[in-house]
C-alpha atoms as an extended CHARMM CRD file, in Angstrom:
* protein
*
       282  EXT
         1         1  MET       CA              0.0000000000        0.0000000000        0.0000000000  PROA      1               0.0000000000
         2         2  CYS       CA              2.8380000000        2.3600000000        0.9080000000  PROA      2               0.0000000000
         3         3  GLU       CA              4.6070000000        1.6890000000       -2.4070000000  PROA      3               0.0000000000
         4         4  ASP       CA              1.4420000000        2.5170000000       -4.3630000000  PROA      4               0.0000000000
         5         5  MET       CA              1.0220000000        5.8150000000       -2.5350000000  PROA      5               0.0000000000
         6         6  GLY       CA              4.4470000000        7.2070000000       -3.4020000000  PROA      6               0.0000000000
         7         7  SER       CA              7.3020000000        8.4620000000       -1.2240000000  PROA      7               0.0000000000
         8         8  GLN       CA              5.7480000000       11.7160000000        0.0390000000  PROA      8               0.0000000000
         9         9  HSD       CA              2.5050000000       10.0490000000        1.0770000000  PROA      9               0.0000000000
        10        10  THR       CA              4.4620000000        7.1640000000        2.5870000000  PROA      10              0.0000000000
        11        11  ALA       CA              6.4370000000        9.5300000000        4.8110000000  PROA      11              0.0000000000
        12        12  LEU       CA              3.2320000000       11.1890000000        5.9730000000  PROA      12              0.0000000000
        13        13  LEU       CA              1.5710000000        7.8240000000        6.5510000000  PROA      13              0.0000000000
        14        14  LEU       CA              4.4860000000        6.4810000000        8.5820000000  PROA      14              0.0000000000
        15        15  TYR       CA              4.6390000000        9.6700000000       10.6500000000  PROA      15              0.0000000000
        16        16  THR       CA              0.9070000000        9.4640000000       11.3430000000  PROA      16              0.0000000000
        17        17  GLU       CA              0.9830000000        5.7510000000       12.1230000000  PROA      17              0.0000000000
        18        18  VAL       CA              3.9490000000        6.0610000000       14.4890000000  PROA      18              0.0000000000
        19        19  ARG       CA              2.1980000000        8.8600000000       16.3940000000  PROA      19              0.0000000000
        20        20  TRP       CA             -1.0100000000        6.8140000000       16.5340000000  PROA      20              0.0000000000
        21        21  LEU       CA              0.6740000000        3.6030000000       17.6820000000  PROA      21              0.0000000000
        22        22  SER       CA              2.7960000000        5.3480000000       20.2960000000  PROA      22              0.0000000000
        23        23  ARG       CA             -0.2590000000        6.9360000000       21.8960000000  PROA      23              0.0000000000
        24        24  GLY       CA             -2.1840000000        3.7470000000       22.5110000000  PROA      24              0.0000000000
        25        25  LYS       CA             -1.3730000000        0.1250000000       23.0980000000  PROA      25              0.0000000000
        26        26  VAL       CA             -2.5930000000       -0.9510000000       19.7080000000  PROA      26              0.0000000000
        27        27  LEU       CA              0.2720000000       -3.3210000000       18.9670000000  PROA      27              0.0000000000
        28        28  VAL       CA              0.0880000000       -4.9100000000       22.4020000000  PROA      28              0.0000000000
        29        29  ARG       CA             -3.6420000000       -5.4530000000       21.9630000000  PROA      29              0.0000000000
        30        30  LEU       CA             -3.1670000000       -6.8350000000       18.4440000000  PROA      30              0.0000000000
        31        31  PHE       CA             -0.6220000000       -9.3060000000       19.7210000000  PROA      31              0.0000000000
        32        32  GLU       CA             -2.7790000000      -10.3580000000       22.6720000000  PROA      32              0.0000000000
        33        33  LEU       CA             -5.7350000000      -11.0230000000       20.3710000000  PROA      33              0.0000000000
        34        34  SER       CA             -3.7630000000      -12.7010000000       17.5730000000  PROA      34              0.0000000000
        35        35  HSD       CA             -5.3370000000      -16.1370000000       18.2060000000  PROA      35              0.0000000000
        36        36  GLU       CA             -8.8890000000      -14.7330000000       18.3140000000  PROA      36              0.0000000000
        37        37  LEU       CA             -8.2880000000      -12.6650000000       15.2000000000  PROA      37              0.0000000000
        38        38  SER       CA             -6.8330000000      -15.6480000000       13.3670000000  PROA      38              0.0000000000
        39        39  ALA       CA             -9.8820000000      -17.7810000000       14.2400000000  PROA      39              0.0000000000
        40        40  ASN       CA            -12.3210000000      -15.0630000000       13.1710000000  PROA      40              0.0000000000
        41        41  LEU       CA            -10.5520000000      -14.4410000000        9.8800000000  PROA      41              0.0000000000
        42        42  MET       CA            -10.2130000000      -18.0800000000        8.8270000000  PROA      42              0.0000000000
        43        43  ASP       CA            -13.4250000000      -17.9690000000        6.7860000000  PROA      43              0.0000000000
        44        44  HSD       CA            -12.7270000000      -14.5440000000        5.3080000000  PROA      44              0.0000000000
        45        45  LYS       CA            -10.4660000000      -13.6310000000        2.4230000000  PROA      45              0.0000000000
        46        46  PHE       CA             -8.2110000000      -11.2720000000        4.3310000000  PROA      46              0.0000000000
        47        47  GLN       CA             -4.8710000000      -10.6560000000        2.6750000000  PROA      47              0.0000000000
        48        48  LEU       CA             -2.8120000000      -10.6410000000        5.8810000000  PROA      48              0.0000000000
        49        49  SER       CA             -4.6740000000      -13.3430000000        7.8430000000  PROA      49              0.0000000000
        50        50  ASP       CA             -1.8180000000      -15.8300000000        7.3750000000  PROA      50              0.0000000000
        51        51  ARG       CA              0.5030000000      -13.4630000000        9.2540000000  PROA      51              0.0000000000
        52        52  LEU       CA             -1.3910000000      -14.1320000000       12.4820000000  PROA      52              0.0000000000
        53        53  THR       CA              0.0060000000      -17.6770000000       12.5270000000  PROA      53              0.0000000000
        54        54  ASP       CA              3.4550000000      -16.7400000000       11.2290000000  PROA      54              0.0000000000
        55        55  PHE       CA              6.0270000000      -17.1550000000       14.0340000000  PROA      55              0.0000000000
        56        56  LEU       CA              8.5540000000      -14.7490000000       12.4950000000  PROA      56              0.0000000000
        57        57  TRP       CA              5.9530000000      -12.0510000000       11.8850000000  PROA      57              0.0000000000
        58        58  LEU       CA              4.5130000000      -12.4150000000       15.3990000000  PROA      58              0.0000000000
        59        59  SER       CA              8.0180000000      -12.1800000000       16.8610000000  PROA      59              0.0000000000
        60        60  ARG       CA              8.4940000000       -8.8320000000       15.1570000000  PROA      60              0.0000000000
        61        61  VAL       CA              5.0670000000       -7.6060000000       16.3220000000  PROA      61              0.0000000000
        62        62  ALA       CA              5.8910000000       -8.6680000000       19.8920000000  PROA      62              0.0000000000
        63        63  TYR       CA              9.1340000000       -6.6690000000       19.7690000000  PROA      63              0.0000000000
        64        64  LEU       CA              7.3670000000       -3.6200000000       18.3390000000  PROA      64              0.0000000000
        65        65  ALA       CA              4.7080000000       -3.8950000000       21.0560000000  PROA      65              0.0000000000
        66        66  ASP       CA              7.4680000000       -3.8010000000       23.6690000000  PROA      66              0.0000000000
        67        67  ILE       CA              9.4330000000       -0.9070000000       22.2130000000  PROA      67              0.0000000000
        68        68  PHE       CA              6.3360000000        1.2230000000       21.5440000000  PROA      68              0.0000000000
        69        69  THR       CA              5.1730000000        0.6210000000       25.1170000000  PROA      69              0.0000000000
        70        70  LYS       CA              8.5330000000        1.7960000000       26.4660000000  PROA      70              0.0000000000
        71        71  LEU       CA              8.6030000000        4.8720000000       24.2260000000  PROA      71              0.0000000000
        72        72  ASN       CA              5.0120000000        5.6750000000       25.1280000000  PROA      72              0.0000000000
        73        73  GLU       CA              5.9140000000        5.6120000000       28.8340000000  PROA      73              0.0000000000
        74        74  VAL       CA              8.7100000000        8.1230000000       28.2160000000  PROA      74              0.0000000000
        75        75  ASN       CA              6.3890000000       10.2630000000       26.1000000000  PROA      75              0.0000000000
        76        76  LEU       CA              3.7560000000       10.3920000000       28.8550000000  PROA      76              0.0000000000
        77        77  SER       CA              6.3640000000       11.2660000000       31.4800000000  PROA      77              0.0000000000
        78        78  LEU       CA              7.3290000000       14.3610000000       29.4390000000  PROA      78              0.0000000000
        79        79  GLN       CA              3.7750000000       15.7150000000       29.3890000000  PROA      79              0.0000000000
        80        80  GLY       CA              2.2050000000       18.0350000000       31.9330000000  PROA      80              0.0000000000
        81        81  LYS       CA              2.4010000000       21.6460000000       32.9760000000  PROA      81              0.0000000000
        82        82  ASN       CA              5.0600000000       21.0860000000       35.6320000000  PROA      82              0.0000000000
        83        83  VAL       CA              7.6550000000       19.4180000000       33.4040000000  PROA      83              0.0000000000
        84        84  ASN       CA             10.8140000000       21.5050000000       33.1150000000  PROA      84              0.0000000000
        85        85  ILE       CA             14.0980000000       21.2050000000       31.2410000000  PROA      85              0.0000000000
        86        86  PHE       CA             15.6990000000       19.2940000000       34.1140000000  PROA      86              0.0000000000
        87        87  ASN       CA             12.9200000000       16.6610000000       34.2300000000  PROA      87              0.0000000000
        88        88  ALA       CA             13.1200000000       16.2590000000       30.4730000000  PROA      88              0.0000000000
        89        89  LYS       CA             16.9020000000       15.9130000000       30.5290000000  PROA      89              0.0000000000
        90        90  ASP       CA             16.7050000000       13.2110000000       33.2090000000  PROA      90              0.0000000000
        91        91  LYS       CA             14.0880000000       11.2190000000       31.2870000000  PROA      91              0.0000000000
        92        92  ILE       CA             16.0290000000       11.3560000000       28.0150000000  PROA      92              0.0000000000
        93        93  LEU       CA             19.2870000000       10.4310000000       29.7610000000  PROA      93              0.0000000000
        94        94  SER       CA             17.4980000000        7.4900000000       31.3860000000  PROA      94              0.0000000000
        95        95  LEU       CA             16.1200000000        6.3600000000       28.0170000000  PROA      95              0.0000000000
        96        96  SER       CA             19.5440000000        6.5300000000       26.3310000000  PROA      96              0.0000000000
        97        97  ARG       CA             21.1000000000        4.4390000000       29.1150000000  PROA      97              0.0000000000
        98        98  LYS       CA             18.2740000000        1.9130000000       28.9430000000  PROA      98              0.0000000000
        99        99  LEU       CA             18.7460000000        1.6130000000       25.1840000000  PROA      99              0.0000000000
       100       100  GLN       CA             22.4090000000        0.7590000000       25.7250000000  PROA      100             0.0000000000
       101       101  PHE       CA             21.3550000000       -1.8860000000       28.2460000000  PROA      101             0.0000000000
       102       102  TRP       CA             18.7220000000       -3.3390000000       25.8800000000  PROA      102             0.0000000000
       103       103  ILE       CA             21.2620000000       -3.5110000000       23.0400000000  PROA      103             0.0000000000
       104       104  SER       CA             23.6750000000       -5.3970000000       25.2820000000  PROA      104             0.0000000000
       105       105  SER       CA             20.9380000000       -7.7400000000       26.5690000000  PROA      105             0.0000000000
       106       106  VAL       CA             19.6420000000       -8.6180000000       23.0980000000  PROA      106             0.0000000000
       107       107  GLY       CA             23.2190000000       -9.2310000000       21.9620000000  PROA      107             0.0000000000
       108       108  GLN       CA             23.5340000000      -11.8230000000       24.7490000000  PROA      108             0.0000000000
       109       109  ASN       CA             20.1320000000      -13.3030000000       23.8560000000  PROA      109             0.0000000000
       110       110  ASP       CA             18.7100000000      -12.1100000000       27.1860000000  PROA      110             0.0000000000
       111       111  LEU       CA             15.1770000000      -10.9030000000       26.3590000000  PROA      111             0.0000000000
       112       112  ASP       CA             13.8650000000      -10.0940000000       29.8510000000  PROA      112             0.0000000000
       113       113  CYS       CA             13.8880000000       -6.4140000000       28.8730000000  PROA      113             0.0000000000
       114       114  LEU       CA             11.2980000000       -7.2110000000       26.1520000000  PROA      114             0.0000000000
       115       115  PRO       CA              8.5570000000       -8.9250000000       28.1950000000  PROA      115             0.0000000000
       116       116  THR       CA              5.9690000000       -9.3980000000       25.4260000000  PROA      116             0.0000000000
       117       117  LEU       CA              8.4930000000      -11.0100000000       23.0960000000  PROA      117             0.0000000000
       118       118  ASN       CA             10.0790000000      -13.0340000000       25.8980000000  PROA      118             0.0000000000
       119       119  ASP       CA              6.7170000000      -14.4030000000       27.1160000000  PROA      119             0.0000000000
       120       120  PHE       CA              5.6670000000      -15.2640000000       23.5390000000  PROA      120             0.0000000000
       121       121  LEU       CA              8.8250000000      -17.2990000000       22.9650000000  PROA      121             0.0000000000
       122       122  GLU       CA              8.6710000000      -19.0830000000       26.3370000000  PROA      122             0.0000000000
       123       123  GLU       CA              4.9550000000      -19.9340000000       26.0920000000  PROA      123             0.0000000000
       124       124  ASN       CA              5.4160000000      -21.4890000000       22.6660000000  PROA      124             0.0000000000
       125       125  GLY       CA              8.8080000000      -23.0920000000       23.2970000000  PROA      125             0.0000000000
       126       126  TYR       CA             10.4730000000      -21.0870000000       20.5210000000  PROA      126             0.0000000000
       127       127  LYS       CA             13.9230000000      -19.5870000000       20.1820000000  PROA      127             0.0000000000
       128       128  LEU       CA             14.2830000000      -16.1650000000       18.6480000000  PROA      128             0.0000000000
       129       129  ASP       CA             15.3020000000      -16.2860000000       14.9940000000  PROA      129             0.0000000000
       130       130  GLU       CA             18.8880000000      -15.0260000000       14.6100000000  PROA      130             0.0000000000
       131       131  ASP       CA             18.0020000000      -12.6690000000       11.7470000000  PROA      131             0.0000000000
       132       132  ILE       CA             15.2380000000      -11.1020000000       13.8390000000  PROA      132             0.0000000000
       133       133  ARG       CA             17.5590000000      -10.7960000000       16.8460000000  PROA      133             0.0000000000
       134       134  SER       CA             20.0680000000       -9.0130000000       14.6140000000  PROA      134             0.0000000000
       135       135  ASP       CA             17.3290000000       -6.7090000000       13.2550000000  PROA      135             0.0000000000
       136       136  ILE       CA             16.1780000000       -5.8720000000       16.7970000000  PROA      136             0.0000000000
       137       137  ALA       CA             19.7180000000       -5.0380000000       17.8900000000  PROA      137             0.0000000000
       138       138  ASP       CA             20.2060000000       -2.8480000000       14.7890000000  PROA      138             0.0000000000
       139       139  HSD       CA             16.9020000000       -1.0810000000       15.4140000000  PROA      139             0.0000000000
       140       140  LEU       CA             17.8060000000       -0.3730000000       19.0490000000  PROA      140             0.0000000000
       141       141  ARG       CA             21.1980000000        0.9670000000       17.9600000000  PROA      141             0.0000000000
       142       142  ASP       CA             19.4830000000        3.2540000000       15.4380000000  PROA      142             0.0000000000
       143       143  LEU       CA             17.1280000000        4.4790000000       18.1570000000  PROA      143             0.0000000000
       144       144  TYR       CA             20.0480000000        5.2090000000       20.4600000000  PROA      144             0.0000000000
       145       145  THR       CA             21.9600000000        7.0650000000       17.7260000000  PROA      145             0.0000000000
       146       146  ASN       CA             18.9350000000        9.2090000000       16.8880000000  PROA      146             0.0000000000
       147       147  ILE       CA             18.1580000000        9.9540000000       20.5340000000  PROA      147             0.0000000000
       148       148  ILE       CA             21.7270000000       11.1740000000       21.0820000000  PROA      148             0.0000000000
       149       149  LYS       CA             21.6020000000       13.2180000000       17.8770000000  PROA      149             0.0000000000
       150       150  TYR       CA             18.1610000000       14.7260000000       18.5050000000  PROA      150             0.0000000000
       151       151  PHE       CA             18.7380000000       15.4090000000       22.2180000000  PROA      151             0.0000000000
       152       152  PRO       CA             22.3630000000       16.5330000000       22.6120000000  PROA      152             0.0000000000
       153       153  ASN       CA             23.8030000000       16.4710000000       26.1070000000  PROA      153             0.0000000000
       154       154  ILE       CA             22.9270000000       19.6260000000       28.0350000000  PROA      154             0.0000000000
       155       155  ASN       CA             25.6870000000       21.0690000000       30.2110000000  PROA      155             0.0000000000
       156       156  ASP       CA             25.1920000000       21.2250000000       33.9670000000  PROA      156             0.0000000000
       157       157  ASN       CA             26.0030000000       24.9230000000       34.3770000000  PROA      157             0.0000000000
       158       158  ASN       CA             22.4940000000       25.4740000000       35.7120000000  PROA      158             0.0000000000
       159       159  ASN       CA             22.3790000000       22.4930000000       38.0320000000  PROA      159             0.0000000000
       160       160  TRP       CA             22.3990000000       24.9160000000       41.0060000000  PROA      160             0.0000000000
       161       161  ILE       CA             18.7650000000       25.7160000000       40.1780000000  PROA      161             0.0000000000
       162       162  ARG       CA             17.5510000000       22.2730000000       41.2080000000  PROA      162             0.0000000000
       163       163  ASN       CA             20.2470000000       21.6930000000       43.7990000000  PROA      163             0.0000000000
       164       164  PRO       CA             21.4900000000       24.8710000000       45.5080000000  PROA      164             0.0000000000
       165       165  LEU       CA             23.9120000000       22.7620000000       47.5450000000  PROA      165             0.0000000000
       166       166  SER       CA             25.6970000000       21.4790000000       44.4230000000  PROA      166             0.0000000000
       167       167  LEU       CA             27.8840000000       24.5350000000       43.8010000000  PROA      167             0.0000000000
       168       168  THR       CA             31.1880000000       24.5210000000       45.6600000000  PROA      168             0.0000000000
       169       169  GLU       CA             32.8770000000       27.3530000000       43.7480000000  PROA      169             0.0000000000
       170       170  LYS       CA             31.7440000000       30.4970000000       41.9440000000  PROA      170             0.0000000000
       171       171  PRO       CA             30.9060000000       29.9530000000       38.2730000000  PROA      171             0.0000000000
       172       172  VAL       CA             32.4600000000       32.3810000000       35.7950000000  PROA      172             0.0000000000
       173       173  SER       CA             28.9980000000       33.6360000000       34.7660000000  PROA      173             0.0000000000
       174       174  PHE       CA             28.0130000000       34.4470000000       38.3740000000  PROA      174             0.0000000000
       175       175  SER       CA             28.5210000000       37.8440000000       39.9520000000  PROA      175             0.0000000000
       176       176  THR       CA             29.9810000000       37.8730000000       43.4310000000  PROA      176             0.0000000000
       177       177  GLN       CA             26.6310000000       39.0460000000       44.8150000000  PROA      177             0.0000000000
       178       178  ASP       CA             24.7000000000       36.2170000000       43.1480000000  PROA      178             0.0000000000
       179       179  TYR       CA             27.1200000000       33.5940000000       44.4420000000  PROA      179             0.0000000000
       180       180  GLU       CA             26.9690000000       34.9970000000       47.9590000000  PROA      180             0.0000000000
       181       181  ASN       CA             23.1600000000       34.9430000000       47.7760000000  PROA      181             0.0000000000
       182       182  LEU       CA             23.2590000000       31.3020000000       46.6860000000  PROA      182             0.0000000000
       183       183  ILE       CA             25.5020000000       30.4840000000       49.6590000000  PROA      183             0.0000000000
       184       184  GLU       CA             22.9490000000       32.1610000000       51.9340000000  PROA      184             0.0000000000
       185       185  ILE       CA             20.1020000000       30.1270000000       50.3980000000  PROA      185             0.0000000000
       186       186  ALA       CA             22.0600000000       26.8820000000       50.7430000000  PROA      186             0.0000000000
       187       187  SER       CA             22.7660000000       27.7290000000       54.3960000000  PROA      187             0.0000000000
       188       188  ASP       CA             19.1960000000       28.7030000000       55.3200000000  PROA      188             0.0000000000
       189       189  GLY       CA             17.4530000000       25.7150000000       56.9250000000  PROA      189             0.0000000000
       190       190  GLN       CA             13.9520000000       27.0710000000       56.3230000000  PROA      190             0.0000000000
       191       191  LEU       CA             14.5890000000       27.7420000000       52.6440000000  PROA      191             0.0000000000
       192       192  ILE       CA             16.1640000000       24.3140000000       52.1280000000  PROA      192             0.0000000000
       193       193  GLN       CA             13.1240000000       22.7000000000       53.7980000000  PROA      193             0.0000000000
       194       194  LYS       CA             10.7990000000       24.6840000000       51.5390000000  PROA      194             0.0000000000
       195       195  PHE       CA             12.9280000000       23.7110000000       48.5400000000  PROA      195             0.0000000000
       196       196  LYS       CA             12.2390000000       20.0530000000       49.3500000000  PROA      196             0.0000000000
       197       197  GLU       CA              8.4850000000       20.5760000000       49.6930000000  PROA      197             0.0000000000
       198       198  VAL       CA              7.5310000000       22.6790000000       46.6420000000  PROA      198             0.0000000000
       199       199  SER       CA              8.2350000000       22.5960000000       42.9140000000  PROA      199             0.0000000000
       200       200  LEU       CA             11.2550000000       24.3660000000       41.4370000000  PROA      200             0.0000000000
       201       201  ILE       CA              9.1470000000       27.0170000000       39.7260000000  PROA      201             0.0000000000
       202       202  THR       CA              7.2490000000       27.7350000000       42.9670000000  PROA      202             0.0000000000
       203       203  PHE       CA             10.4240000000       27.9640000000       45.0410000000  PROA      203             0.0000000000
       204       204  TRP       CA             12.2400000000       30.3720000000       42.7360000000  PROA      204             0.0000000000
       205       205  SER       CA              9.0810000000       32.3630000000       41.9390000000  PROA      205             0.0000000000
       206       206  ASP       CA              8.5110000000       32.9840000000       45.6330000000  PROA      206             0.0000000000
       207       207  LEU       CA             12.1110000000       34.1420000000       46.0150000000  PROA      207             0.0000000000
       208       208  CYS       CA             11.4540000000       36.7360000000       43.3000000000  PROA      208             0.0000000000
       209       209  GLN       CA              9.3170000000       38.5450000000       45.8780000000  PROA      209             0.0000000000
       210       210  SER       CA             12.4040000000       38.9960000000       48.0420000000  PROA      210             0.0000000000
       211       211  GLN       CA             14.5490000000       42.0070000000       47.1720000000  PROA      211             0.0000000000
       212       212  GLU       CA             17.5670000000       40.1990000000       48.5540000000  PROA      212             0.0000000000
       213       213  TYR       CA             17.3710000000       37.2580000000       46.1410000000  PROA      213             0.0000000000
       214       214  SER       CA             15.5720000000       38.8580000000       43.1950000000  PROA      214             0.0000000000
       215       215  SER       CA             18.5630000000       38.8260000000       40.8110000000  PROA      215             0.0000000000
       216       216  LEU       CA             19.4120000000       35.1770000000       41.4600000000  PROA      216             0.0000000000
       217       217  SER       CA             15.7920000000       34.0140000000       41.3560000000  PROA      217             0.0000000000
       218       218  ARG       CA             15.1560000000       35.7830000000       38.0390000000  PROA      218             0.0000000000
       219       219  ARG       CA             18.2040000000       34.0040000000       36.6640000000  PROA      219             0.0000000000
       220       220  ALA       CA             16.6510000000       30.6720000000       37.6910000000  PROA      220             0.0000000000
       221       221  ILE       CA             13.1970000000       31.5600000000       36.3430000000  PROA      221             0.0000000000
       222       222  ARG       CA             14.6620000000       32.3440000000       32.9150000000  PROA      222             0.0000000000
       223       223  GLN       CA             15.8460000000       28.7190000000       32.7170000000  PROA      223             0.0000000000
       224       224  LEU       CA             12.6020000000       27.2210000000       34.0120000000  PROA      224             0.0000000000
       225       225  LEU       CA             10.1020000000       29.1860000000       31.9160000000  PROA      225             0.0000000000
       226       226  PRO       CA             10.8310000000       27.8240000000       28.3980000000  PROA      226             0.0000000000
       227       227  PHE       CA              8.7400000000       24.8030000000       27.3780000000  PROA      227             0.0000000000
       228       228  ALA       CA             10.6530000000       21.5670000000       27.8640000000  PROA      228             0.0000000000
       229       229  SER       CA              8.4170000000       19.7820000000       25.3460000000  PROA      229             0.0000000000
       230       230  THR       CA              5.7020000000       20.6200000000       22.8130000000  PROA      230             0.0000000000
       231       231  TYR       CA              2.9810000000       19.4120000000       25.2130000000  PROA      231             0.0000000000
       232       232  LEU       CA              1.6880000000       22.8920000000       26.1070000000  PROA      232             0.0000000000
       233       233  CYS       CA              1.8210000000       24.0190000000       22.4700000000  PROA      233             0.0000000000
       234       234  LYS       CA             -0.2360000000       21.0080000000       21.3890000000  PROA      234             0.0000000000
       235       235  THR       CA             -2.6520000000       21.5290000000       24.2680000000  PROA      235             0.0000000000
       236       236  GLY       CA             -3.0890000000       25.1490000000       23.2400000000  PROA      236             0.0000000000
       237       237  PHE       CA             -3.6670000000       24.2340000000       19.5950000000  PROA      237             0.0000000000
       238       238  SER       CA             -6.2160000000       21.5590000000       20.5660000000  PROA      238             0.0000000000
       239       239  ASN       CA             -8.1290000000       24.0520000000       22.7100000000  PROA      239             0.0000000000
       240       240  TYR       CA             -7.9840000000       26.6460000000       19.9570000000  PROA      240             0.0000000000
       241       241  ALA       CA             -9.2780000000       24.1750000000       17.3460000000  PROA      241             0.0000000000
       242       242  ALA       CA            -12.1070000000       23.1030000000       19.6680000000  PROA      242             0.0000000000
       243       243  MET       CA            -13.2200000000       26.6760000000       20.3580000000  PROA      243             0.0000000000
       244       244  LYS       CA            -12.7280000000       28.3870000000       17.0190000000  PROA      244             0.0000000000
       245       245  THR       CA            -14.8670000000       26.2080000000       14.7710000000  PROA      245             0.0000000000
       246       246  LYS       CA            -16.2790000000       27.2530000000       11.4010000000  PROA      246             0.0000000000
       247       247  TYR       CA            -19.3560000000       28.4700000000       13.2450000000  PROA      247             0.0000000000
       248       248  ARG       CA            -17.2280000000       30.7780000000       15.3870000000  PROA      248             0.0000000000
       249       249  ASN       CA            -14.7710000000       31.9830000000       12.7700000000  PROA      249             0.0000000000
       250       250  ARG       CA            -14.9340000000       35.5720000000       14.0380000000  PROA      250             0.0000000000
       251       251  LEU       CA            -14.3170000000       34.6440000000       17.6470000000  PROA      251             0.0000000000
       252       252  ASN       CA            -11.3000000000       36.1480000000       19.4090000000  PROA      252             0.0000000000
       253       253  ALA       CA            -10.1830000000       32.9350000000       21.1110000000  PROA      253             0.0000000000
       254       254  ALA       CA             -7.2580000000       34.3860000000       23.0750000000  PROA      254             0.0000000000
       255       255  PRO       CA             -9.1870000000       35.1900000000       26.3140000000  PROA      255             0.0000000000
       256       256  ASP       CA            -10.8750000000       31.7750000000       26.2900000000  PROA      256             0.0000000000
       257       257  MET       CA             -7.5520000000       30.0140000000       25.6670000000  PROA      257             0.0000000000
       258       258  ARG       CA             -6.0460000000       31.8410000000       28.6310000000  PROA      258             0.0000000000
       259       259  ILE       CA             -8.7660000000       30.3590000000       30.8380000000  PROA      259             0.0000000000
       260       260  GLN       CA             -8.3870000000       26.8860000000       29.3240000000  PROA      260             0.0000000000
       261       261  LEU       CA             -4.5970000000       26.7450000000       29.6660000000  PROA      261             0.0000000000
       262       262  SER       CA             -4.1940000000       28.4310000000       33.0310000000  PROA      262             0.0000000000
       263       263  SER       CA             -3.4230000000       26.2460000000       36.0490000000  PROA      263             0.0000000000
       264       264  ILE       CA             -5.6490000000       28.5820000000       38.0930000000  PROA      264             0.0000000000
       265       265  LYS       CA             -9.2830000000       27.5190000000       37.9560000000  PROA      265             0.0000000000
       266       266  SER       CA            -11.5230000000       30.4760000000       37.1900000000  PROA      266             0.0000000000
       267       267  ASN       CA            -14.5770000000       31.1690000000       39.3430000000  PROA      267             0.0000000000
       268       268  ILE       CA            -16.9050000000       31.7810000000       36.4000000000  PROA      268             0.0000000000
       269       269  LYS       CA            -19.9730000000       32.1660000000       38.6320000000  PROA      269             0.0000000000
       270       270  ARG       CA            -18.3180000000       34.9230000000       40.6460000000  PROA      270             0.0000000000
       271       271  ILE       CA            -17.0630000000       36.6960000000       37.5180000000  PROA      271             0.0000000000
       272       272  CYS       CA            -20.5860000000       36.6870000000       36.0580000000  PROA      272             0.0000000000
       273       273  GLN       CA            -22.0360000000       38.0470000000       39.3100000000  PROA      273             0.0000000000
       274       274  GLU       CA            -19.4730000000       40.8690000000       39.3470000000  PROA      274             0.0000000000
       275       275  LYS       CA            -20.2960000000       41.7110000000       35.7300000000  PROA      275             0.0000000000
       276       276  LYS       CA            -24.0020000000       41.7250000000       36.5410000000  PROA      276             0.0000000000
       277       277  LYS       CA            -23.4160000000       44.0820000000       39.4920000000  PROA      277             0.0000000000
       278       278  ASN       CA            -21.4310000000       46.4970000000       37.3450000000  PROA      278             0.0000000000
       279       279  HSD       CA            -24.1500000000       46.5850000000       34.6890000000  PROA      279             0.0000000000
       280       280  SER       CA            -26.9810000000       47.0750000000       37.1970000000  PROA      280             0.0000000000
       281       281  SER       CA            -25.1260000000       49.9690000000       38.9240000000  PROA      281             0.0000000000
       282       282  HSD       CA            -25.2570000000       51.9340000000       35.6640000000  PROA      282             0.0000000000
């Protein structure tokens, strides 16, 4: 089907399918229901029905089910309004290290890291085909290479933001005043306790209210404000598309989007009452 559609359509199709499969557990479900599907399709002329009893094909599907599940878990962990660049860095670093471990495990024919594939082989008394094992190892290596290329290692110059105790000497980019303020923060028991109890953005935002630490806290906020992933952008676009339909093409959606995307829940009833009061007073 892909060959008939041409290269441009194929690229779009693959991009769409990968996004679709990574969101749900479609491959896992397909694999789990392979026997039922095979039985139901026996009396129907379905072009791919023979694949559901093909050991080699099912081995590949089992592997894909495992790898998509793992990637989906990482994807979900990078979503949310409180994800920052440090969270994202940790998750990507973890994934790259896991990929190295999976490559090594598959090379030694240890498939515990791929539970769906491992269970399939053990339940049926099969051994993994050597060509498929080689393909899996190559695919994992390609994933690792692309992860490293797409997410280059971020330096730790800003590690003081999430661990004020980590700095033991003044960075070149720090003024003397900023470094002395950081020493004061790291030595203040109450602030360190608060640091452990609240999010990074809350901690440094609250310090912005203090004249003493305003310069240092603004420096931290500048690193925490940028989006660590496209989650908020996609959320905003989805809300915009839902509100500004063809029946509301003249709607200024910005105020409504602000309400939809804000972490502060609006008291709509109170706002309406205030509006009503203002109108009645005139």
